[in-house]
DSSP file (Angstrom, degrees, kcal/mol; ACC not computed):
  #  RESIDUE AA STRUCTURE BP1 BP2  ACC     N-H-->O    O-->H-N    N-H-->O    O-->H-N    TCO  KAPPA ALPHA  PHI   PSI    X-CA   Y-CA   Z-CA
    1    1 A M              0   0    0      0, 0.0     2,-0.4     0, 0.0     0, 0.0   0.000 360.0 360.0 360.0 132.7    0.0    0.0    0.0
    2    2 A V        -     0   0    0      4,-0.0     2,-0.2     3,-0.0     0, 0.0  -0.719 360.0-147.5 -86.8 130.7    1.3    3.4   -1.0
    3    3 A N     >  -     0   0    0     -2,-0.4     4,-1.6     1,-0.1     5,-0.1  -0.506  26.1-106.4 -95.4 168.4    1.2    6.1    1.8
    4    4 A L  H  > S+     0   0    0      1,-0.2     4,-2.1     2,-0.2     5,-0.2   0.864 118.1  55.3 -58.6 -42.7    0.7    9.8    1.4
    5    5 A S  H  > S+     0   0    0      1,-0.2     4,-1.5     2,-0.2    -1,-0.2   0.909 106.6  51.0 -60.4 -42.7    4.4   10.6    2.1
    6    6 A Q  H  4 S+     0   0    0      1,-0.2    -1,-0.2     2,-0.2    -2,-0.2   0.867 109.9  50.5 -63.8 -37.2    5.5    8.3   -0.7
    7    7 A V  H  < S+     0   0    0     -4,-1.6     4,-0.3     1,-0.2    -1,-0.2   0.882 117.4  38.8 -66.8 -39.1    3.1   10.0   -3.1
    8    8 A L  H >X S+     0   0    0     -4,-2.1     4,-2.5     1,-0.2     3,-0.6   0.605  91.8  90.7 -89.4 -12.5    4.3   13.5   -2.2
    9    9 A E  H 3X S+     0   0    0     -4,-1.5     4,-3.1     1,-0.2     5,-0.2   0.876  82.7  53.5 -58.6 -41.3    8.0   12.6   -1.9
   10   10 A P  H 3> S+     0   0    0      0, 0.0     4,-1.7     0, 0.0    -1,-0.2   0.887 112.8  45.3 -62.6 -34.2    8.9   13.3   -5.6
   11   11 A I  H <> S+     0   0    0     -3,-0.6     4,-2.1    -4,-0.3    -2,-0.2   0.939 115.0  47.1 -68.8 -46.2    7.4   16.8   -5.3
   12   12 A A  H  X S+     0   0    0     -4,-2.5     4,-2.5     1,-0.2    -1,-0.2   0.865 109.5  54.0 -64.3 -35.7    9.1   17.4   -1.9
   13   13 A A  H  X S+     0   0    0     -4,-3.1     4,-1.9    -5,-0.2    -1,-0.2   0.894 107.3  51.7 -63.1 -40.7   12.4   16.1   -3.5
   14   14 A W  H  X S+     0   0    0     -4,-1.7     4,-0.5    -5,-0.2    -2,-0.2   0.928 110.7  47.3 -62.0 -45.1   12.1   18.7   -6.2
   15   15 A F  H ><>S+     0   0    0     -4,-2.1     3,-1.0     1,-0.2     5,-0.7   0.890 110.0  53.2 -65.2 -38.1   11.6   21.5   -3.6
   16   16 A R  H ><5S+     0   0    0     -4,-2.5     3,-1.4     1,-0.2    -1,-0.2   0.871 102.4  59.5 -61.7 -34.5   14.6   20.2   -1.7
   17   17 A S  H 3<5S+     0   0    0     -4,-1.9    -1,-0.2     1,-0.3    -2,-0.2   0.626  90.3  71.1 -72.0 -11.4   16.7   20.4   -4.8
   18   18 A L  T <<5S-     0   0    0     -3,-1.0    -1,-0.3    -4,-0.5    -2,-0.2   0.651 102.7-128.5 -77.1 -14.4   16.0   24.2   -5.1
   19   19 A G  T < 5 -     0   0    0     -3,-1.4    -3,-0.1    -4,-0.3    -2,-0.1   0.833  37.4-179.8  71.1  33.8   18.2   24.8   -2.1
   20   20 A I      < -     0   0    0     -5,-0.7    -1,-0.2     1,-0.1     5,-0.1  -0.496  39.5 -98.9 -66.0 130.5   15.6   26.8   -0.2
   21   21 A P    >>  -     0   0    0      0, 0.0     4,-1.8     0, 0.0     3,-1.1  -0.196  29.3-118.9 -55.3 141.0   17.1   27.9    3.1
   22   22 A H  H 3> S+     0   0    0      1,-0.3     4,-3.3     2,-0.2     5,-0.3   0.856 109.4  58.1 -50.4 -46.2   16.1   25.7    6.1
   23   23 A P  H 3> S+     0   0    0      0, 0.0     4,-2.7     0, 0.0    -1,-0.3   0.855 108.8  46.9 -57.2 -33.3   14.4   28.5    8.1
   24   24 A I  H <> S+     0   0    0     -3,-1.1     4,-1.8     2,-0.2     5,-0.3   0.891 114.1  45.8 -75.0 -38.6   12.1   29.1    5.2
   25   25 A V  H  < S+     0   0    0     -4,-1.8     4,-0.4     2,-0.2    -1,-0.2   0.909 120.3  41.9 -64.5 -41.5   11.3   25.5    4.7
   26   26 A H  H  < S+     0   0    0     -4,-3.3    -2,-0.2    -5,-0.2    -1,-0.1   0.934 132.1  18.4 -74.1 -47.9   10.8   25.0    8.4
   27   27 A W  H  X S+     0   0    0     -4,-2.7     4,-2.2    -5,-0.3     5,-0.2   0.465  98.1  91.5-110.0  -1.2    8.9   28.2    9.3
   28   28 A G  H  X S+     0   0    0     -4,-1.8     4,-2.5    -5,-0.3     5,-0.3   0.926  89.5  47.3 -57.0 -49.3    7.5   29.4    6.0
   29   29 A H  H  > S+     0   0    0     -4,-0.4     4,-2.7    -5,-0.3     5,-0.3   0.931 113.1  47.5 -63.6 -46.8    4.3   27.6    6.3
   30   30 A P  H  > S+     0   0    0      0, 0.0     4,-2.1     0, 0.0    -1,-0.2   0.909 113.9  47.2 -64.0 -37.8    3.6   28.6    9.9
   31   31 A V  H  X S+     0   0    0     -4,-2.2     4,-1.8     2,-0.2    -2,-0.2   0.959 116.3  42.8 -66.6 -47.3    4.3   32.3    9.2
   32   32 A M  H  X S+     0   0    0     -4,-2.5     4,-2.0    -5,-0.2    -1,-0.2   0.922 117.8  45.0 -65.6 -42.9    2.3   32.5    6.1
   33   33 A M  H  X S+     0   0    0     -4,-2.7     4,-3.2    -5,-0.3     5,-0.3   0.827 106.9  60.4 -70.5 -30.2   -0.6   30.5    7.5
   34   34 A G  H  X>S+     0   0    0     -4,-2.1     4,-2.5    -5,-0.3     5,-0.5   0.907 105.8  48.6 -60.0 -41.3   -0.4   32.5   10.8
   35   35 A I  I  X>S+     0   0    0     -4,-1.8     4,-1.9     1,-0.2     5,-1.7   0.947 114.0  45.6 -61.9 -48.5   -1.1   35.6    8.7
   36   36 A V  I  <>S+     0   0    0     -4,-2.0     5,-2.8     3,-0.2    -2,-0.2   0.936 120.3  39.2 -62.2 -45.9   -4.1   33.9    6.9
   37   37 A V  I  <>S+     0   0    0     -4,-3.2     5,-1.0     3,-0.2    -2,-0.2   0.979 124.2  34.4 -69.4 -58.3   -5.5   32.5   10.2
   38   38 A F  I  <5S+     0   0    0     -4,-2.5    -3,-0.2    -5,-0.3    -2,-0.2   0.828 131.7  25.6 -73.3 -32.8   -5.0   35.4   12.6
   39   39 A V  I  X<S+     0   0    0     -4,-1.9     4,-2.0    -5,-0.5    -3,-0.2   0.907 133.2  28.3 -93.8 -63.1   -5.4   38.3   10.2
   40   40 A M  I  ><S+     0   0    0     -5,-1.7     4,-3.1     2,-0.2     5,-0.2   0.940 123.3  48.7 -68.7 -47.8   -7.7   37.2    7.4
   41   41 A G  I  ><S+     0   0    0     -5,-2.8     4,-2.7    -6,-0.2     5,-0.2   0.909 112.8  48.0 -59.6 -45.3   -9.5   34.6    9.3
   42   42 A S  H  ><S+     0   0    0     -5,-1.0     4,-2.7     2,-0.2     5,-0.2   0.900 113.7  48.1 -62.7 -40.3  -10.3   36.9   12.3
   43   43 A F  H  X S+     0   0    0     -4,-2.0     4,-2.8     2,-0.2     5,-0.2   0.926 112.6  47.3 -68.1 -43.0  -11.4   39.6    9.9
   44   44 A V  H  X S+     0   0    0     -4,-3.1     4,-2.2     2,-0.2    -2,-0.2   0.933 115.0  46.3 -62.9 -45.1  -13.7   37.3    7.9
   45   45 A G  H  X S+     0   0    0     -4,-2.7     4,-2.6    -5,-0.2     5,-0.3   0.952 114.9  46.4 -61.0 -51.2  -15.2   35.8   11.1
   46   46 A L  H  X S+     0   0    0     -4,-2.7     4,-3.0     1,-0.2     5,-0.2   0.913 111.6  51.5 -60.3 -43.1  -15.8   39.2   12.7
   47   47 A A  H  X S+     0   0    0     -4,-2.8     4,-2.5    -5,-0.2    -1,-0.2   0.910 109.9  50.6 -62.0 -40.9  -17.2   40.6    9.4
   48   48 A G  H  X S+     0   0    0     -4,-2.2     4,-1.0    -5,-0.2    -2,-0.2   0.942 115.0  41.0 -61.4 -47.9  -19.7   37.7    9.3
   49   49 A W  H  X S+     0   0    0     -4,-2.6     4,-2.5     1,-0.2     3,-0.4   0.895 113.1  54.4 -70.5 -36.1  -20.8   38.1   12.9
   50   50 A R  H  X S+     0   0    0     -4,-3.0     4,-2.6    -5,-0.3    -1,-0.2   0.929 105.2  54.8 -60.8 -43.3  -20.9   41.9   12.5
   51   51 A G  H  < S+     0   0    0     -4,-2.5    -1,-0.2    -5,-0.2    -2,-0.2   0.780 113.6  42.2 -59.5 -27.9  -23.2   41.5    9.5
   52   52 A R  H  < S+     0   0    0     -4,-1.0    -2,-0.2    -3,-0.4    -1,-0.2   0.822 124.3  31.6 -84.7 -33.8  -25.5   39.4   11.6
   53   53 A L  H  < S+     0   0    0     -4,-2.5    -2,-0.2    -5,-0.1    -3,-0.2   0.706  85.4 103.5-105.5 -21.7  -25.5   41.5   14.8
   54   54 A V     <  -     0   0    0     -4,-2.6     6,-0.1    -5,-0.3     9,-0.0  -0.411  54.7-153.2 -69.9 137.1  -25.0   45.2   13.9
   55   55 A E  S    S+     0   0    0     -2,-0.1     2,-0.6     4,-0.1    -1,-0.1   0.804  73.7  90.6 -79.6 -28.9  -28.3   47.2   14.1
   56   56 A D     >  -     0   0    0      1,-0.2     4,-2.7     2,-0.1     5,-0.2  -0.574  69.8-153.1 -71.2 113.4  -27.1   49.8   11.5
   57   57 A K  H  > S+     0   0    0     -2,-0.6     4,-2.5     1,-0.2     5,-0.2   0.870  92.0  50.0 -61.5 -39.2  -28.4   48.3    8.2
   58   58 A E  H  > S+     0   0    0      2,-0.2     4,-2.3     1,-0.2    -1,-0.2   0.942 112.7  45.7 -64.8 -46.9  -25.7   50.0    6.1
   59   59 A A  H  > S+     0   0    0      1,-0.2     4,-2.3     2,-0.2    -2,-0.2   0.893 113.0  51.9 -63.1 -40.2  -22.9   48.8    8.3
   60   60 A A  H  X S+     0   0    0     -4,-2.7     4,-2.6     2,-0.2    -2,-0.2   0.904 109.8  48.8 -62.7 -43.3  -24.4   45.3    8.4
   61   61 A M  H  X S+     0   0    0     -4,-2.5     4,-2.4    -5,-0.2    -2,-0.2   0.903 111.2  49.6 -64.2 -40.1  -24.6   45.2    4.6
   62   62 A K  H  X S+     0   0    0     -4,-2.3     4,-2.7     2,-0.2    -2,-0.2   0.921 111.7  48.8 -64.5 -42.7  -21.0   46.4    4.3
   63   63 A S  H  X S+     0   0    0     -4,-2.3     4,-2.5     2,-0.2    -2,-0.2   0.930 112.3  48.2 -64.2 -45.3  -19.8   43.7    6.8
   64   64 A R  H  X S+     0   0    0     -4,-2.6     4,-2.7     1,-0.2    -1,-0.2   0.887 111.9  50.1 -62.8 -38.7  -21.8   41.0    4.9
   65   65 A S  H  X S+     0   0    0     -4,-2.4     4,-2.3     2,-0.2    -2,-0.2   0.921 111.3  47.9 -65.9 -43.8  -20.3   42.2    1.6
   66   66 A D  H  X S+     0   0    0     -4,-2.7     4,-2.4     2,-0.2     5,-0.3   0.919 112.3  50.8 -62.7 -41.1  -16.7   42.1    3.1
   67   67 A H  H  X S+     0   0    0     -4,-2.5     4,-2.5     1,-0.2    -2,-0.2   0.944 111.5  47.0 -63.1 -47.3  -17.4   38.6    4.5
   68   68 A R  H  < S+     0   0    0     -4,-2.7    -1,-0.2     1,-0.2    -2,-0.2   0.876 114.5  47.4 -62.3 -37.1  -18.6   37.4    1.0
   69   69 A K  H  < S+     0   0    0     -4,-2.3     4,-0.5    -5,-0.2    -1,-0.2   0.901 121.2  33.2 -73.5 -37.6  -15.7   38.9   -0.8
   70   70 A L  H  X S+     0   0    0     -4,-2.4     4,-2.8    -5,-0.2     5,-0.2   0.774  99.8  73.8 -94.0 -25.1  -12.9   37.6    1.5
   71   71 A A  H  X S+     0   0    0     -4,-2.5     4,-2.6    -5,-0.3     5,-0.2   0.903  98.3  49.3 -60.9 -41.8  -14.2   34.2    2.8
   72   72 A P  H  > S+     0   0    0      0, 0.0     4,-2.3     0, 0.0    -1,-0.2   0.892 112.0  48.9 -63.7 -36.5  -13.5   32.5   -0.6
   73   73 A W  H  > S+     0   0    0     -4,-0.5     4,-3.0     2,-0.2     5,-0.2   0.913 109.6  52.1 -63.9 -42.8  -10.0   33.9   -0.7
   74   74 A M  H  X S+     0   0    0     -4,-2.8     4,-2.5     1,-0.2     5,-0.2   0.938 110.1  48.8 -57.8 -47.5   -9.4   32.8    2.8
   75   75 A F  H  X S+     0   0    0     -4,-2.6     4,-2.8     2,-0.2    -2,-0.2   0.934 111.6  49.7 -58.2 -46.1  -10.5   29.2    1.9
   76   76 A L  H  X S+     0   0    0     -4,-2.3     4,-2.7     1,-0.2     5,-0.2   0.938 112.3  46.4 -57.5 -49.3   -8.3   29.2   -1.2
   77   77 A F  H  X S+     0   0    0     -4,-3.0     4,-2.7     1,-0.2    -1,-0.2   0.878 113.9  49.3 -64.3 -35.4   -5.2   30.4    0.9
   78   78 A M  H  X S+     0   0    0     -4,-2.5     4,-2.4    -5,-0.2    -1,-0.2   0.906 110.9  49.5 -69.8 -40.2   -6.0   27.8    3.6
   79   79 A A  H  X S+     0   0    0     -4,-2.8     4,-1.8     2,-0.2    -2,-0.2   0.932 114.0  44.9 -63.1 -44.2   -6.3   25.1    0.9
   80   80 A L  H  X S+     0   0    0     -4,-2.7     4,-2.5     1,-0.2    -2,-0.2   0.917 113.0  52.0 -63.2 -43.6   -3.0   26.1   -0.6
   81   81 A G  H  X S+     0   0    0     -4,-2.7     4,-2.8     1,-0.2    -2,-0.2   0.854 105.6  55.4 -61.3 -35.5   -1.4   26.3    2.8
   82   82 A Y  H  X S+     0   0    0     -4,-2.4     4,-2.2     2,-0.2    -1,-0.2   0.935 108.6  46.6 -62.2 -45.4   -2.6   22.9    3.6
   83   83 A I  H  X S+     0   0    0     -4,-1.8     4,-2.3     1,-0.2    -2,-0.2   0.909 113.1  50.3 -64.7 -42.3   -0.9   21.5    0.6
   84   84 A G  H  X S+     0   0    0     -4,-2.5     4,-2.3     1,-0.2    -2,-0.2   0.882 109.5  51.6 -62.0 -39.1    2.3   23.5    1.6
   85   85 A G  H  X S+     0   0    0     -4,-2.8     4,-2.2     2,-0.2    -2,-0.2   0.901 108.5  50.1 -65.7 -41.9    2.0   22.1    5.1
   86   86 A L  H  X S+     0   0    0     -4,-2.2     4,-2.1     1,-0.2    -2,-0.2   0.912 112.1  47.8 -61.9 -42.7    1.9   18.6    3.8
   87   87 A L  H  X S+     0   0    0     -4,-2.3     4,-2.9     2,-0.2    -2,-0.2   0.873 109.0  54.3 -66.3 -36.7    4.9   19.2    1.6
   88   88 A A  H  X S+     0   0    0     -4,-2.3     4,-1.6     2,-0.2    -1,-0.2   0.908 108.3  49.5 -65.3 -40.0    6.8   20.7    4.5
   89   89 A L  H  <>S+     0   0    0     -4,-2.2     5,-3.1     2,-0.2    -1,-0.2   0.923 113.3  45.7 -60.9 -43.8    6.1   17.6    6.6
   90   90 A V  H ><5S+     0   0    0     -4,-2.1     3,-1.7     1,-0.2    -2,-0.2   0.909 109.5  54.8 -67.9 -40.6    7.3   15.3    3.8
   91   91 A M  H 3<5S+     0   0    0     -4,-2.9    -1,-0.2     1,-0.3    -2,-0.2   0.831 111.9  45.0 -61.4 -30.0   10.4   17.6    3.2
   92   92 A H  T 3<5S-     0   0    0     -4,-1.6    -1,-0.3    -5,-0.2    -2,-0.2   0.313 114.5-119.9 -95.5   9.0   11.3   17.1    6.9
   93   93 A H  T < 5 +     0   0    0     -3,-1.7    -3,-0.2     1,-0.2    -2,-0.1   0.882  61.8 150.7  56.0  41.2   10.6   13.4    6.7
   94   94 A Q      < -     0   0    0     -5,-3.1    -1,-0.2    -6,-0.1     2,-0.1  -0.790  53.0-104.0-101.6 146.8    7.9   13.7    9.3
   95   95 A P        -     0   0    0      0, 0.0    -1,-0.0     0, 0.0     4,-0.0  -0.462  28.8-161.2 -69.7 142.7    4.9   11.3    9.4
   96   96 A I  S >  S+     0   0    0     -2,-0.1     3,-2.0     2,-0.1     6,-0.3   0.952  81.3  44.4 -87.5 -61.3    1.7   12.9    8.1
   97   97 A L  T 3  S+     0   0    0      1,-0.3    -1,-0.1     5,-0.1     6,-0.0   0.582 107.6  61.2 -69.8  -9.2   -1.2   10.9    9.4
   98   98 A E  T 3  S+     0   0    0      4,-0.0    -1,-0.3     5,-0.0    -2,-0.1   0.486  84.4  99.2 -89.5  -4.5    0.2   10.6   12.9
   99   99 A S    <>  -     0   0    0     -3,-2.0     4,-1.8     1,-0.2     3,-0.3  -0.718  59.9-157.9 -90.8 120.6    0.2   14.4   13.3
  100  100 A P  H  > S+     0   0    0      0, 0.0     4,-2.6     0, 0.0     5,-0.2   0.825  98.7  62.0 -60.4 -27.8   -2.7   16.0   15.3
  101  101 A H  H  > S+     0   0    0     50,-0.2     4,-2.1     2,-0.2     5,-0.2   0.904 102.7  49.5 -63.2 -42.2   -1.8   19.2   13.3
  102  102 A F  H  > S+     0   0    0     -6,-0.3     4,-2.4    -3,-0.3    -1,-0.2   0.930 111.7  48.1 -59.9 -48.2   -2.7   17.3   10.1
  103  103 A W  H  X S+     0   0    0     -4,-1.8     4,-2.3     2,-0.2    -2,-0.2   0.902 111.2  48.5 -66.7 -42.3   -6.0   16.1   11.4
  104  104 A T  H  X S+     0   0    0     -4,-2.6     4,-2.4     1,-0.2    -1,-0.2   0.895 112.7  49.6 -65.1 -36.5   -7.1   19.6   12.8
  105  105 A G  H  X S+     0   0    0     -4,-2.1     4,-2.4    -5,-0.2    -2,-0.2   0.908 111.3  49.0 -68.7 -38.0   -6.1   21.2    9.5
  106  106 A S  H  X S+     0   0    0     -4,-2.4     4,-2.0     2,-0.2    -2,-0.2   0.891 111.8  48.4 -66.3 -37.3   -8.1   18.5    7.6
  107  107 A I  H  X S+     0   0    0     -4,-2.3     4,-2.7     2,-0.2    -2,-0.2   0.912 110.7  52.0 -66.9 -43.2  -11.1   19.0    9.8
  108  108 A V  H  X S+     0   0    0     -4,-2.4     4,-2.9     1,-0.2     5,-0.2   0.937 109.9  48.4 -57.0 -49.2  -10.9   22.8    9.4
  109  109 A L  H  X S+     0   0    0     -4,-2.4     4,-2.4     1,-0.2    -1,-0.2   0.903 111.8  49.8 -61.1 -41.1  -10.8   22.5    5.6
  110  110 A L  H  X S+     0   0    0     -4,-2.0     4,-2.6     2,-0.2    -1,-0.2   0.920 111.8  47.7 -63.2 -44.5  -13.7   20.2    5.6
  111  111 A L  H  X S+     0   0    0     -4,-2.7     4,-2.4     1,-0.2    -2,-0.2   0.909 113.2  48.1 -64.0 -40.9  -15.8   22.5    7.8
  112  112 A L  H  X S+     0   0    0     -4,-2.9     4,-2.5     2,-0.2    -2,-0.2   0.876 110.5  52.2 -68.0 -35.7  -14.9   25.5    5.7
  113  113 A F  H  X S+     0   0    0     -4,-2.4     4,-2.5    -5,-0.2    -2,-0.2   0.936 111.2  46.5 -62.3 -46.6  -15.8   23.5    2.5
  114  114 A I  H  X S+     0   0    0     -4,-2.6     4,-2.3     1,-0.2    -2,-0.2   0.910 112.2  51.3 -61.6 -42.3  -19.2   22.6    4.0
  115  115 A N  H  X S+     0   0    0     -4,-2.4     4,-2.1     1,-0.2    -2,-0.2   0.877 109.7  49.3 -65.2 -37.2  -19.7   26.2    5.1
  116  116 A G  H  X S+     0   0    0     -4,-2.5     4,-3.2     2,-0.2     5,-0.2   0.915 109.5  52.3 -66.8 -41.6  -18.9   27.5    1.6
  117  117 A A  H  X S+     0   0    0     -4,-2.5     4,-1.5     2,-0.2    -2,-0.2   0.903 108.4  51.1 -58.6 -42.6  -21.3   25.0    0.1
  118  118 A I  H  <>S+     0   0    0     -4,-2.3     5,-2.0     1,-0.2     6,-0.3   0.953 113.9  44.5 -59.9 -49.8  -24.1   26.2    2.4
  119  119 A S  H ><5S+     0   0    0     -4,-2.1     3,-1.8     1,-0.2    -2,-0.2   0.918 111.3  51.5 -63.3 -45.0  -23.4   29.7    1.4
  120  120 A L  H 3<5S+     0   0    0     -4,-3.2    -1,-0.2     1,-0.3    -2,-0.2   0.745 100.8  64.3 -66.3 -22.3  -23.2   29.0   -2.3
  121  121 A S  T >X5S-     0   0    0     -4,-1.5     4,-0.6    -3,-0.3     3,-0.5   0.520 116.9-114.9 -73.6  -4.9  -26.6   27.1   -2.0
  122  122 A G  H <>5 -     0   0    0     -3,-1.8     4,-2.3     1,-0.2     3,-0.3   0.771  63.3 -68.7  70.5  25.2  -28.1   30.5   -1.2
  123  123 A F  H 3><S-     0   0    0     -5,-2.0     4,-2.9     1,-0.2     7,-0.3   0.825  84.9 -74.9  60.2  30.7  -28.8   29.0    2.2
  124  124 A V  H <4 S-     0   0    0     -3,-0.5    -1,-0.2    -6,-0.3    -2,-0.2   0.932 113.2 -18.2  44.2  63.9  -31.3   26.8    0.4
  125  125 A G  H  < S-     0   0    0     -4,-0.6    -1,-0.2    -3,-0.3    -2,-0.2   0.770 119.1 -68.9  83.5  25.7  -33.9   29.5   -0.1
  126  126 A N  H  < S-     0   0    0     -4,-2.3    -2,-0.2     1,-0.2    -3,-0.2   0.897  71.8-174.7  59.7  43.0  -32.4   31.8    2.6
  127  127 A K    >X  -     0   0    0     -4,-2.9     4,-1.6     1,-0.1     3,-0.5  -0.561  24.5-142.6 -71.8 128.0  -33.4   29.5    5.5
  128  128 A P  H 3> S+     0   0    0      0, 0.0     4,-2.2     0, 0.0     5,-0.2   0.864  99.8  59.2 -59.7 -37.3  -32.6   31.1    8.8
  129  129 A S  H 3> S+     0   0    0      1,-0.2     4,-2.2     2,-0.2     5,-0.1   0.861 106.6  47.7 -63.4 -33.9  -31.5   27.8   10.3
  130  130 A L  H <> S+     0   0    0     -3,-0.5     4,-2.7    -7,-0.3    -1,-0.2   0.835 109.1  52.9 -75.1 -31.8  -28.8   27.4    7.6
  131  131 A R  H  X S+     0   0    0     -4,-1.6     4,-2.0     2,-0.2    -2,-0.2   0.887 111.5  46.8 -66.4 -37.8  -27.6   30.9    8.2
  132  132 A I  H  X S+     0   0    0     -4,-2.2     4,-2.5     2,-0.2     5,-0.3   0.918 112.5  49.0 -67.8 -45.2  -27.3   30.1   11.9
  133  133 A L  H  X S+     0   0    0     -4,-2.2     4,-3.3     1,-0.2     5,-0.3   0.947 110.3  52.8 -56.3 -48.7  -25.5   26.8   11.1
  134  134 A H  H  X S+     0   0    0     -4,-2.7     4,-2.3     1,-0.2    -2,-0.2   0.906 109.8  48.6 -55.3 -47.6  -23.2   28.8    8.7
  135  135 A A  H  X S+     0   0    0     -4,-2.0     4,-2.1     1,-0.2    -1,-0.2   0.947 117.7  38.6 -58.3 -52.7  -22.3   31.3   11.5
  136  136 A Y  H  X S+     0   0    0     -4,-2.5     4,-2.5     2,-0.2    -2,-0.2   0.839 113.9  53.5 -77.0 -31.5  -21.6   28.7   14.1
  137  137 A L  H  X S+     0   0    0     -4,-3.3     4,-2.2    -5,-0.3    -1,-0.2   0.918 111.9  46.3 -64.7 -41.7  -19.8   26.2   11.7
  138  138 A G  H  X S+     0   0    0     -4,-2.3     4,-2.2    -5,-0.3    -2,-0.2   0.886 112.7  50.1 -67.3 -38.3  -17.5   29.0   10.6
  139  139 A S  H  X S+     0   0    0     -4,-2.1     4,-2.6     2,-0.2    -2,-0.2   0.903 109.7  51.0 -64.7 -41.5  -16.9   30.1   14.2
  140  140 A T  H  X S+     0   0    0     -4,-2.5     4,-2.7     2,-0.2    -2,-0.2   0.916 109.7  50.5 -61.5 -42.9  -16.1   26.5   15.2
  141  141 A A  H  X S+     0   0    0     -4,-2.2     4,-1.9     1,-0.2    -2,-0.2   0.917 110.9  48.7 -62.1 -41.8  -13.6   26.3   12.3
  142  142 A L  H  X S+     0   0    0     -4,-2.2     4,-1.3     2,-0.2    -2,-0.2   0.914 111.7  48.5 -66.5 -41.1  -11.9   29.5   13.4
  143  143 A C  H  X S+     0   0    0     -4,-2.6     4,-1.5     1,-0.2     3,-0.5   0.928 110.8  51.6 -61.8 -42.9  -11.7   28.3   17.0
  144  144 A L  H  X S+     0   0    0     -4,-2.7     4,-3.1     1,-0.2    -1,-0.2   0.854 102.9  60.5 -60.3 -35.1  -10.3   25.0   15.7
  145  145 A L  H  X S+     0   0    0     -4,-1.9     4,-2.6     1,-0.2    -1,-0.2   0.853 100.5  53.3 -62.4 -34.5   -7.7   27.0   13.8
  146  146 A F  H  X S+     0   0    0     -4,-1.3     4,-1.9    -3,-0.5    -1,-0.2   0.902 111.7  45.1 -67.2 -39.9   -6.4   28.5   17.0
  147  147 A V  H  X S+     0   0    0     -4,-1.5     4,-2.6     2,-0.2    -2,-0.2   0.932 112.0  53.8 -64.7 -44.7   -5.9   24.9   18.4
  148  148 A H  H  X S+     0   0    0     -4,-3.1     4,-2.4     1,-0.2    -2,-0.2   0.892 107.3  50.6 -55.4 -44.3   -4.4   23.9   15.0
  149  149 A A  H  X S+     0   0    0     -4,-2.6     4,-2.6     2,-0.2    -1,-0.2   0.910 109.6  49.6 -63.4 -42.2   -1.9   26.8   15.3
  150  150 A A  H  X S+     0   0    0     -4,-1.9     4,-2.1     1,-0.2    -2,-0.2   0.926 112.4  47.7 -63.2 -43.9   -0.9   25.7   18.8
  151  151 A L  H  X S+     0   0    0     -4,-2.6     4,-2.4     2,-0.2    -1,-0.2   0.871 111.8  51.8 -65.0 -36.2   -0.4   22.1   17.6
  152  152 A G  H  X S+     0   0    0     -4,-2.4     4,-3.1    -5,-0.2    -2,-0.2   0.909 108.3  49.4 -66.6 -40.9    1.6   23.4   14.6
  153  153 A L  H  X S+     0   0    0     -4,-2.6     4,-1.5     2,-0.2    -2,-0.2   0.895 111.9  49.1 -64.3 -38.7    3.9   25.5   16.8
  154  154 A K  H  X S+     0   0    0     -4,-2.1     4,-0.9     2,-0.2    -2,-0.2   0.916 113.3  47.5 -63.4 -44.0    4.4   22.4   19.0
  155  155 A L  H >X S+     0   0    0     -4,-2.4     4,-0.6     1,-0.2     3,-0.6   0.909 110.2  51.5 -67.3 -41.5    5.2   20.3   15.9
  156  156 A G  H 3< S+     0   0    0     -4,-3.1     3,-0.4     1,-0.2    -1,-0.2   0.816 109.7  49.8 -66.0 -28.1    7.6   22.9   14.5
  157  157 A M  H 3< S+     0   0    0     -4,-1.5    -1,-0.2    -5,-0.2    -2,-0.2   0.688 100.5  67.4 -79.4 -19.3    9.5   23.1   17.8
  158  158 A S  H <<        0   0    0     -4,-0.9    -1,-0.2    -3,-0.6    -2,-0.2   0.674 360.0 360.0 -81.5 -14.7    9.8   19.2   17.9
  159  159 A F     <        0   0    0     -4,-0.6    -1,-0.2    -3,-0.4    -2,-0.2   0.379 360.0 360.0-137.1 360.0   12.1   18.9   14.9
């Protein structure tokens, strides 16, 4: 049976051949994803909640618009960062499936994918229950991202 590391090894070997300095290979993923999670993720989450809770209709519409514009970009950057994180693990000859950091990242991407599908469906006729699910599912994903970041920092310090 072929494992994920074996499948990704040729790509990781190509990146190793580029001679990228070790600190960039080791800390590039955490720094870039930290920006996406803590800056972009926090903004997207706050804009979403602000759009739901602010009484001023104009401010609420602006927040919802900001949320709609940035959330897909955040998902794209997280998906690309996920791939980069997998390659970083392989480049460091670290096991992938044994890592809690891998599993939290996988769960976050799945939650965000489901959340995006709910949104793209138009909340199935603008159902309030799906809007509530969307808000809490997104918030759960963001909270899990903070756990994911802590696990990633622990992982990065371990090798």
